C-alpha positions in Angstrom: -6.3 -10.6 8.1 -8.3 -7.4 7.7 -7.1 -4.8 5.3 -7.1 -2.0 7.8 -4.9 -4.0 10.2 -2.6 -5.0 7.4 -2.1 -1.4 6.2 -1.3 -0.4 9.8 1.1 -3.4 10.4 2.8 -2.7 7.1 3.2 0.9 8.1 1.4 2.1 5.0 -1.0 4.0 7.3 0.0 6.0 10.3 -2.8 4.7 12.5 -5.5 2.1 12.3 -8.4 4.5 12.2 -6.6 6.2 9.2 -6.4 2.7 7.5 -10.1 2.1 8.3 -11.0 5.4 6.7 -8.9 4.7 3.6 -10.7 1.4 3.1 -14.2 2.6 3.9 -13.9 5.6 1.6 -13.1 3.3 -1.3 -9.5 4.5 -1.9 -8.0 1.0 -2.0 -8.2 -1.7 -4.7 -7.8 -5.4 -4.0 -6.8 -7.4 -7.0 -8.1 -4.6 -9.2 -11.5 -4.3 -7.5 -12.5 -1.3 -5.3 -13.2 -2.2 -1.7 -15.3 -0.2 0.7 -15.0 -2.2 3.9 -12.2 -2.1 6.5 -12.8 -5.7 7.4 -12.1 -7.0 3.8 -9.9 -10.1 4.2 -6.4 -10.1 2.7 -4.2 -13.2 2.0 -0.7 -13.7 0.7 -0.6 -13.2 -3.1 -3.2 -10.4 -3.1 -2.3 -7.2 -5.0 -3.3 -4.0 -3.3 -3.4 -0.5 -4.9 -3.1 2.0 -2.1 -2.9 5.9 -2.3 -0.1 7.1 -0.1 0.5 10.9 0.3 0.8 12.2 -3.4 1.4 8.8 -5.0 -0.3 5.5 -5.6 1.6 2.3 -4.6 0.8 -1.1 -6.0 2.1 -3.9 -3.7 1.8 -7.7 -3.6 1.3 -9.2 -0.1 4.0 -11.8 0.3 3.2 -12.8 3.9 1.0 -11.6 6.7 2.8 -9.8 9.5 2.1 -10.9 13.1 2.7 -7.5 14.6 3.4 -3.9 13.9 7.1 -4.1 14.0 10.0 -2.0 12.6 9.9 -0.8 9.1 12.4 -3.3 7.8 10.2 -6.2 9.2 7.1 -4.6 7.6 8.8 -4.2 4.2 9.8 -7.8 4.1 6.1 -8.8 4.0 5.3 -7.1 0.6 6.8 -6.4 -2.8 6.3 -3.1 -4.6 5.1 -3.8 -8.1 4.8 -0.3 -9.6 8.7 0.3 -9.4 8.3 3.8 -8.1 10.6 5.2 -10.8 9.9 8.5 -12.4 8.9 8.4 -16.0 11.4 10.0 -18.3 8.8 12.3 -19.7 8.1 13.7 -16.2 11.7 13.9 -15.1 13.0 17.4 -14.4 15.0 19.0 -17.2 18.6 20.2 -16.6 19.5 23.6 -17.7 23.1 22.7 -18.6 22.7 23.3 -22.3 
């Protein structure tokens, strides 16, 4: 499956043209290597590094979706590897002291 179509199916890009632009501008890494083609092939087991809004997500593709379904269906096709947890050093301080 093409990377642009996958990003759109997984709901990591709002539209397919946005997904194509992300790939062609070199913002995505596939298994650690920068890609610059929207037609780059993706297979289960591949690891993608994708910038989304103000963060970077690292995901492993578990299976290829057959359609752009609901969010729960899309999330079942990948696993987030970066954890998404805030680093303690970057956590907001409480002023309760």
